[in-house]
C-alpha beads as a LAMMPS data file, in Angstrom:
LAMMPS data file: protein, C-alpha beads

65 atoms
64 bonds

1 atom types
1 bond types

-500.0 500.0 xlo xhi
-500.0 500.0 ylo yhi
-500.0 500.0 zlo zhi

Masses

1 110.0

Atoms # bond

1 1 1 -1.497 -11.657 -3.171
2 1 1 -3.205 -11.400 -0.230
3 1 1 -3.567 -8.194 1.943
4 1 1 -4.365 -8.398 5.388
5 1 1 -5.613 -5.475 8.092
6 1 1 -3.935 -4.312 11.656
7 1 1 -7.119 -2.958 12.842
8 1 1 -10.744 -2.915 10.460
9 1 1 -10.228 0.354 11.236
10 1 1 -7.277 0.632 8.786
11 1 1 -9.150 -2.033 6.634
12 1 1 -12.078 0.189 6.478
13 1 1 -9.866 3.235 5.199
14 1 1 -8.237 1.377 2.421
15 1 1 -12.138 -0.712 1.089
16 1 1 -14.395 2.015 1.337
17 1 1 -14.044 4.156 -1.548
18 1 1 -15.400 8.041 1.060
19 1 1 -12.813 6.581 3.773
20 1 1 -10.259 6.476 1.260
21 1 1 -11.352 9.834 -0.449
22 1 1 -12.024 11.121 3.497
23 1 1 -8.192 9.320 5.333
24 1 1 -5.398 10.248 2.519
25 1 1 -7.252 13.267 0.194
26 1 1 -6.017 14.359 -3.387
27 1 1 -3.277 10.348 -2.442
28 1 1 -5.974 8.507 -2.722
29 1 1 -5.955 7.906 -5.750
30 1 1 -2.518 6.961 -5.281
31 1 1 -2.981 4.814 -2.182
32 1 1 -5.296 2.171 -4.435
33 1 1 -3.636 2.414 -7.091
34 1 1 -0.620 0.530 -5.583
35 1 1 -3.214 -1.489 -3.246
36 1 1 -4.107 -2.943 -6.640
37 1 1 -0.545 -3.713 -7.460
38 1 1 0.379 -5.343 -4.191
39 1 1 -3.398 -7.653 -4.898
40 1 1 -2.572 -8.282 -8.668
41 1 1 1.818 -9.000 -7.440
42 1 1 1.903 -12.907 -7.211
43 1 1 4.913 -11.967 -4.729
44 1 1 6.901 -8.391 -3.332
45 1 1 9.719 -9.372 -5.893
46 1 1 8.059 -8.228 -8.416
47 1 1 6.422 -5.214 -6.463
48 1 1 10.302 -4.023 -6.750
49 1 1 9.907 -3.831 -11.108
50 1 1 7.393 -1.125 -10.185
51 1 1 9.125 2.278 -11.115
52 1 1 6.153 3.886 -10.037
53 1 1 6.031 1.828 -6.578
54 1 1 9.513 3.392 -5.448
55 1 1 10.835 0.390 -3.520
56 1 1 14.090 0.237 -1.857
57 1 1 16.078 -1.869 0.592
58 1 1 15.983 -0.856 4.716
59 1 1 19.173 0.003 5.997
60 1 1 20.197 -0.316 9.795
61 1 1 18.159 2.851 10.447
62 1 1 15.411 2.472 9.068
63 1 1 14.764 -1.024 10.513
64 1 1 15.034 0.447 13.813
65 1 1 11.994 2.961 13.319

Bonds

1 1 1 2
2 1 2 3
3 1 3 4
4 1 4 5
5 1 5 6
6 1 6 7
7 1 7 8
8 1 8 9
9 1 9 10
10 1 10 11
11 1 11 12
12 1 12 13
13 1 13 14
14 1 14 15
15 1 15 16
16 1 16 17
17 1 17 18
18 1 18 19
19 1 19 20
20 1 20 21
21 1 21 22
22 1 22 23
23 1 23 24
24 1 24 25
25 1 25 26
26 1 26 27
27 1 27 28
28 1 28 29
29 1 29 30
30 1 30 31
31 1 31 32
32 1 32 33
33 1 33 34
34 1 34 35
35 1 35 36
36 1 36 37
37 1 37 38
38 1 38 39
39 1 39 40
40 1 40 41
41 1 41 42
42 1 42 43
43 1 43 44
44 1 44 45
45 1 45 46
46 1 46 47
47 1 47 48
48 1 48 49
49 1 49 50
50 1 50 51
51 1 51 52
52 1 52 53
53 1 53 54
54 1 54 55
55 1 55 56
56 1 56 57
57 1 57 58
58 1 58 59
59 1 59 60
60 1 60 61
61 1 61 62
62 1 62 63
63 1 63 64
64 1 64 65
């Protein structure tokens, strides 16, 4: 799957290991793993099969936020 970023700053935070560690601290490893999972997936339906991703359907209240 191809990943696009909303801004250059976000792209840098998610692609540069030093920036990722600076931005996400201890969670950087998990963020990196999810990005790898997304890149390797053919479509988002595959992400639902990964238990650690904890994907779920959005409810009406979550969509409003």
